[in-house]
C-alpha positions as CSV (number, residue, x, y, z in Angstrom):
1,M,73.0,21.3,85.0
2,N,70.8,19.4,83.4
3,T,67.9,19.9,80.7
4,K,66.5,16.8,80.1
5,L,65.3,14.7,82.9
6,P,65.3,11.3,82.9
7,A,61.4,9.6,83.9
8,N,62.6,7.2,85.8
9,K,65.2,9.8,87.9
10,P,64.2,8.7,92.0
11,Y,64.2,12.0,93.4
12,R,64.7,12.2,97.5
13,H,62.8,14.7,98.3
14,Y,60.6,15.6,95.4
15,D,57.0,14.4,97.2
16,F,57.6,16.4,101.1
17,V,58.2,19.4,98.7
18,L,55.0,18.3,96.8
19,V,53.0,17.6,99.8
20,A,53.6,20.7,101.0
21,F,52.6,22.1,98.5
22,V,49.5,20.2,97.8
23,T,48.7,20.6,101.6
24,V,49.0,25.0,101.8
25,L,47.3,25.2,98.9
26,V,44.1,23.2,100.5
27,C,43.8,25.0,103.8
28,S,44.2,28.6,102.6
29,N,41.6,28.0,100.3
30,L,39.2,25.9,102.7
31,I,39.8,27.8,106.4
32,G,40.8,31.3,105.5
33,P,38.3,31.8,102.7
34,A,35.8,31.8,106.6
35,K,37.8,34.8,108.1
36,I,37.7,38.7,107.4
37,A,40.3,40.4,108.9
38,Q,40.6,44.2,109.2
39,I,43.7,45.8,109.8
40,E,45.1,49.7,109.4
41,T,47.4,51.3,108.0
42,P,47.6,54.5,108.0
43,W,51.0,55.1,106.6
44,L,49.2,53.6,103.6
45,A,46.4,56.3,103.3
46,G,48.7,58.9,101.4
47,I,48.9,56.9,99.0
48,H,45.6,55.9,98.3
49,P,42.3,56.7,101.1
50,G,41.0,52.8,100.5
51,L,43.8,51.7,101.9
52,A,44.1,53.4,105.0
53,T,42.3,50.2,106.2
54,L,42.5,47.2,104.7
55,V,40.2,44.5,104.5
56,F,41.0,40.9,103.2
57,G,39.9,37.0,103.6
58,A,42.7,36.0,106.0
59,G,43.3,33.4,103.3
60,V,45.5,35.0,101.6
61,L,48.4,35.0,104.1
62,F,48.9,31.7,103.5
63,F,48.3,31.3,99.7
64,P,51.7,32.2,98.5
65,I,53.3,30.3,100.5
66,S,51.6,27.7,97.8
67,Y,54.0,30.2,95.4
68,V,56.5,29.8,97.5
69,F,56.6,25.8,96.6
70,G,56.1,26.8,93.1
71,D,58.8,28.7,92.7
72,I,60.9,26.0,94.4
73,L,59.9,23.2,92.1
74,T,60.0,24.8,89.0
75,E,63.8,26.6,90.2
76,V,64.7,23.0,91.6
77,Y,62.7,19.9,89.6
78,G,61.9,21.5,86.0
79,Y,58.9,23.1,84.3
80,A,57.4,19.4,83.4
81,R,57.3,18.1,87.2
82,S,56.1,21.4,88.6
83,R,53.2,20.9,86.0
84,R,52.3,17.4,88.0
85,V,52.1,19.0,90.8
86,I,49.6,22.3,90.4
87,W,47.5,19.3,88.3
88,T,47.3,17.3,91.8
89,G,47.3,20.9,93.2
90,F,43.6,21.2,90.8
91,A,42.8,17.8,92.3
92,A,42.5,18.6,96.1
93,L,41.0,21.8,95.8
94,A,38.3,20.8,93.9
95,F,37.6,17.4,95.7
96,A,38.0,19.7,98.6
97,S,35.2,22.0,97.6
98,L,32.9,19.3,96.5
99,M,33.6,17.6,99.5
100,A,32.3,20.0,101.3
101,W,29.4,21.2,100.1
102,V,27.9,18.2,100.3
103,I,28.8,18.0,104.0
104,V,26.8,21.3,103.9
105,Q,24.4,20.1,101.6
106,L,23.4,17.1,104.8
107,P,21.0,17.6,106.8
108,P,22.0,18.3,109.9
109,A,20.6,16.1,112.9
110,P,17.7,18.1,115.2
111,F,20.1,17.5,118.2
112,W,23.3,19.2,116.1
113,H,22.6,23.0,116.6
114,N,25.8,24.3,114.6
115,Q,25.2,24.1,110.2
116,G,24.6,28.1,110.9
117,A,28.3,28.1,111.6
118,Y,29.1,25.3,109.6
119,E,28.1,27.2,106.4
120,I,29.1,29.9,107.3
121,A,32.8,28.8,107.7
122,F,32.8,25.5,104.6
123,G,30.1,27.0,102.8
124,S,32.2,28.5,99.8
125,T,29.6,28.9,97.1
126,W,29.5,27.4,93.8
127,R,30.8,30.6,92.0
128,I,33.5,31.1,94.5
129,A,34.8,28.3,94.5
130,L,35.4,28.0,90.7
131,A,36.4,31.0,90.3
132,S,39.2,30.3,92.8
133,L,40.5,26.8,91.1
134,I,40.6,29.2,87.6
135,A,42.5,30.7,89.3
136,F,44.9,28.9,90.8
137,V,45.5,26.8,87.7
138,C,45.6,29.9,85.9
139,G,47.6,31.5,88.1
140,E,49.9,28.7,89.1
141,F,51.2,27.6,85.1
142,V,52.1,31.7,84.2
143,N,53.9,31.6,87.7
144,S,56.6,28.4,86.6
145,F,56.3,28.9,82.8
146,V,57.9,32.9,83.8
147,L,60.1,31.5,86.4
148,A,61.8,28.0,84.3
149,K,62.4,31.2,81.9
150,M,63.5,33.9,83.4
151,K,65.9,31.3,84.4
152,I,67.3,30.7,81.1
153,M,67.2,34.5,80.5
154,T,69.1,34.5,83.8
155,A,72.1,31.3,83.5
156,G,71.0,30.5,86.3
157,R,71.9,33.6,88.5
158,W,70.3,36.0,90.8
159,L,67.5,33.5,91.6
160,W,65.7,36.4,93.3
161,T,64.6,38.3,90.2
162,R,63.0,35.2,88.6
163,T,61.0,34.5,92.3
164,I,60.0,37.4,92.8
165,G,59.4,38.1,89.5
166,S,57.8,34.6,88.6
167,T,55.2,35.6,91.6
168,I,54.5,39.6,90.4
169,F,53.0,37.4,87.2
170,G,51.6,34.7,88.7
171,E,50.2,37.1,91.5
172,G,48.9,39.2,89.5
173,V,46.7,36.6,87.0
174,D,45.5,34.6,90.1
175,S,44.3,37.9,92.0
176,L,43.1,39.3,88.3
177,L,40.3,36.6,88.1
178,F,40.3,36.1,91.2
179,Y,38.0,38.6,92.8
180,P,36.0,39.9,89.8
181,L,34.6,35.8,88.5
182,A,33.9,35.6,92.7
183,F,32.2,38.9,93.4
184,Y,31.4,41.6,90.7
185,N,27.6,42.2,91.0
186,T,27.2,39.8,93.6
187,G,26.9,42.9,96.3
188,I,29.7,41.4,98.8
189,I,31.9,43.4,97.5
190,P,30.9,46.6,95.5
191,N,32.2,47.2,92.7
192,D,34.1,50.0,92.6
193,K,36.0,48.4,95.3
194,L,37.1,45.9,93.8
195,P,40.2,47.7,92.4
196,L,41.3,48.4,95.7
197,V,40.6,44.7,96.9
198,I,42.8,43.6,93.6
199,A,45.8,45.9,95.2
200,A,45.4,45.3,98.4
201,Q,45.7,41.3,98.2
202,F,48.3,41.9,94.9
203,A,50.6,43.4,97.5
204,T,49.8,41.3,100.0
205,K,50.8,37.9,98.3
206,V,53.8,39.8,96.5
207,A,55.1,41.4,99.6
208,V,55.5,37.3,101.4
209,E,57.1,36.5,98.5
210,I,59.7,38.8,99.5
211,L,59.2,38.5,103.1
212,F,60.3,34.7,101.9
213,T,62.6,34.9,99.8
214,P,66.7,33.9,102.2
215,L,64.4,31.2,103.1
216,T,64.2,30.1,99.3
217,Y,66.9,30.4,99.1
218,K,68.6,28.2,101.8
219,I,65.5,25.0,100.7
220,V,66.5,25.5,96.9
221,G,71.0,25.7,97.6
222,A,69.8,22.5,99.6
223,L,67.8,20.5,97.3
224,K,70.1,21.1,94.3
225,R,72.5,19.2,96.1
226,A,70.2,16.3,98.0
227,E,69.5,15.7,94.6
228,H,71.9,16.3,93.0
229,E,69.3,18.6,90.5
230,D,69.5,22.0,88.8
231,Y,67.1,22.0,85.9
232,Y,66.9,24.0,82.7
233,D,64.2,24.2,80.5
234,R,66.2,24.8,77.2
235,N,63.9,21.4,75.4
236,T,60.7,22.1,77.8
237,D,56.7,21.8,75.7
238,F,55.5,24.2,78.0
239,N,52.0,22.8,76.8
240,P,50.1,22.7,80.8
241,F,47.5,20.3,79.2
242,T,49.9,17.2,79.5
243,L,51.2,15.2,82.7
244,K,54.1,14.4,80.5
245,T,57.9,14.9,82.3
């Protein structure tokens, strides 16, 4: 059981988890939001009539996987290592958003007739892009903080309680920040529908985390054995605005 990370301790798989986290994050935010999907869910109509049909950005199916990787990072390597990955993901997402904006703004060649489709796919407004960045970094830090604290409270037992519990808090913060910041008073989503959209997105994200729990157990167990690491954040500085480990 480790409570202090040696600064230069070599890890065999940390970089791979970092890359997986950033890849899922950028793809789910850059590719997914361009498509609005709709599925019929009549079995939810008993809860609320508005839930009989769910309308959502397709990226919501994959974005929660970044939280799975966030849970794995904090559980195995600790909050400080996870904090570095979160800021790496933030930088990658910010660059991807900037690159998409610049490319969309470039004047198209006269013989190229796909500008409209390109704008639909990659032309997120500055407000949506900024809301995504703010919601992501706040949600991920809440997720990592809650998991680290719950690991100490549970003495490392009942992994599922902290992976799901931290996701409830993290995804809750993410959803509560993103949708109002991105869509309030824009006309894209009516203001009176925002609470239902937030609830549906939140429920979907948490459901994905629950479905991934058996896989999370396997990955966490394999990484702990391979890295000889099972970090407890008892002496950790939880300041999110530092990259120190």
